[in-house]
C-alpha positions as a Markdown table, in Angstrom:
| # | Residue | x | y | z |
|---|---|---|---|---|
| 1 | Met | -19.3 | 29.2 | -0.2 |
| 2 | Leu | -18.4 | 25.7 | 1.0 |
| 3 | Ala | -16.9 | 23.2 | -1.4 |
| 4 | Pro | -19.0 | 20.1 | -1.8 |
| 5 | Leu | -17.8 | 17.0 | 0.0 |
| 6 | Pro | -16.4 | 14.2 | -2.2 |
| 7 | Asn | -18.2 | 10.9 | -2.9 |
| 8 | Cys | -17.0 | 7.8 | -1.1 |
| 9 | Pro | -14.5 | 5.9 | -3.2 |
| 10 | Gly | -15.7 | 2.6 | -1.7 |
| 11 | Cys | -19.4 | 2.7 | -2.2 |
| 12 | Gly | -20.0 | 6.0 | -4.1 |
| 13 | Ser | -22.3 | 7.4 | -1.4 |
| 14 | Thr | -22.7 | 11.1 | -1.0 |
| 15 | Cys | -23.3 | 10.7 | 2.8 |
| 16 | Val | -19.8 | 11.8 | 3.7 |
| 17 | Val | -18.7 | 13.8 | 6.7 |
| 18 | Lys | -15.4 | 15.5 | 7.6 |
| 19 | Asn | -13.4 | 13.4 | 10.0 |
| 20 | Gly | -10.3 | 15.3 | 11.3 |
| 21 | Lys | -7.0 | 15.6 | 9.6 |
| 22 | Ser | -4.5 | 13.0 | 8.4 |
| 23 | His | -0.9 | 12.9 | 9.8 |
| 24 | Ser | 0.2 | 14.9 | 6.7 |
| 25 | Gly | -2.4 | 17.6 | 7.4 |
| 26 | Lys | -5.0 | 16.7 | 4.7 |
| 27 | Gln | -8.7 | 16.6 | 5.4 |
| 28 | Asn | -10.0 | 13.2 | 6.3 |
| 29 | His | -13.6 | 12.2 | 5.3 |
| 30 | Lys | -15.7 | 9.3 | 6.5 |
| 31 | Cys | -18.6 | 7.6 | 4.7 |
| 32 | Arg | -21.7 | 7.2 | 6.8 |
| 33 | Asn | -22.9 | 4.2 | 4.8 |
| 34 | Cys | -19.8 | 1.9 | 4.6 |
| 35 | Gly | -17.6 | 3.6 | 7.3 |
| 36 | Arg | -14.6 | 4.0 | 5.0 |
| 37 | Gln | -12.2 | 6.8 | 5.9 |
| 38 | Phe | -10.4 | 8.6 | 3.0 |
| 39 | Val | -8.9 | 11.8 | 1.8 |
| 40 | Ser | -10.3 | 13.5 | -1.3 |
| 41 | Ala | -7.0 | 13.8 | -3.2 |
| 42 | Pro | -4.6 | 11.0 | -2.1 |
| 43 | Thr | -1.0 | 11.4 | -3.1 |
| 44 | Asn | 0.1 | 7.8 | -2.6 |
| 45 | Leu | -0.2 | 5.8 | -5.8 |
| 46 | Leu | -0.2 | 2.1 | -6.3 |
| 47 | Val | 3.0 | 0.5 | -7.4 |
| 48 | Ser | 2.6 | -1.1 | -10.8 |
| 49 | Ser | 3.4 | -4.8 | -11.4 |
| 50 | Glu | 6.2 | -3.8 | -13.8 |
| 51 | Thr | 7.9 | -1.8 | -11.0 |
| 52 | Lys | 7.5 | -4.7 | -8.6 |
| 53 | Ala | 9.1 | -7.0 | -11.2 |
| 54 | Leu | 12.0 | -4.6 | -11.5 |
| 55 | Val | 12.4 | -4.5 | -7.7 |
| 56 | Asp | 12.4 | -8.3 | -7.6 |
| 57 | Lys | 15.1 | -8.4 | -10.3 |
| 58 | Leu | 17.2 | -5.8 | -8.6 |
| 59 | Leu | 16.9 | -7.6 | -5.3 |
| 60 | Ser | 18.1 | -10.8 | -6.9 |
| 61 | Glu | 21.2 | -8.9 | -8.0 |
| 62 | Ala | 22.0 | -8.1 | -4.4 |
| 63 | Ile | 21.7 | -4.3 | -4.9 |
| 64 | Pro | 21.2 | -2.4 | -1.7 |
| 65 | Val | 17.7 | -1.2 | -0.8 |
| 66 | Ala | 18.8 | 2.4 | -0.8 |
| 67 | Ser | 20.1 | 2.1 | -4.3 |
| 68 | Ile | 16.8 | 0.3 | -5.4 |
| 69 | Ala | 14.9 | 3.2 | -3.9 |
| 70 | Arg | 16.9 | 5.7 | -5.9 |
| 71 | Ile | 16.6 | 3.7 | -9.1 |
| 72 | Thr | 12.8 | 3.1 | -8.9 |
| 73 | Gly | 11.7 | 6.3 | -7.1 |
| 74 | Leu | 10.1 | 4.2 | -4.3 |
| 75 | Ser | 10.6 | 4.9 | -0.6 |
| 76 | Glu | 12.8 | 2.7 | 1.5 |
| 77 | Thr | 9.9 | 2.1 | 3.9 |
| 78 | Trp | 7.8 | 0.8 | 1.1 |
| 79 | Leu | 10.6 | -1.5 | -0.1 |
| 80 | Tyr | 11.2 | -2.9 | 3.4 |
| 81 | Asn | 7.5 | -3.6 | 3.8 |
| 82 | Tyr | 7.5 | -5.3 | 0.4 |
| 83 | Leu | 10.4 | -7.4 | 1.4 |
| 84 | Lys | 8.6 | -8.4 | 4.7 |
| 85 | Ser | 5.5 | -9.5 | 2.8 |
| 86 | Lys | 7.6 | -11.5 | 0.3 |
| 87 | Leu | 9.5 | -13.2 | 3.2 |
| 88 | Lys | 6.2 | -14.1 | 5.0 |
| 89 | Phe | 4.9 | -15.6 | 1.8 |
| 90 | His | 8.1 | -17.6 | 1.3 |
| 91 | Asp | 8.0 | -18.8 | 4.9 |
| 92 | Arg | 4.4 | -20.0 | 4.5 |
| 93 | Gln | 5.4 | -21.9 | 1.3 |
| 94 | Ile | 8.3 | -23.6 | 3.2 |
| 95 | Glu | 6.0 | -24.6 | 6.1 |
| 96 | Asp | 3.4 | -26.0 | 3.7 |
| 97 | Lys | 6.1 | -28.1 | 2.0 |
| 98 | Gln | 7.4 | -29.4 | 5.3 |
| 99 | Lys | 3.9 | -30.3 | 6.4 |
| 100 | Gly | 3.4 | -32.2 | 3.2 |
| 101 | Gln | 6.6 | -34.3 | 3.7 |
| 102 | Val | 5.7 | -35.2 | 7.3 |
| 103 | Ser | 2.2 | -36.6 | 6.5 |
């Protein structure tokens, strides 16, 4: 007997089809209503705001990224992407301030 397909996490629809495998080998599904692609039991979890605050504090103490990854249990890849997003935000703030001074 086949297992029922999961509902779409985006719109809740039951119009879901199988859509190949993910890079980690899990079954991908695709919603026919909204087009969202998903796996039924994702293993990646969202990082809490408390953990992000801890990462920010550790970064301000000039602790290496590898050590922060060990302390927090986060991957180094996630930490580098987090750093990139923070730098982009910081660069935009500097540009906005410079534009304000020129006008």
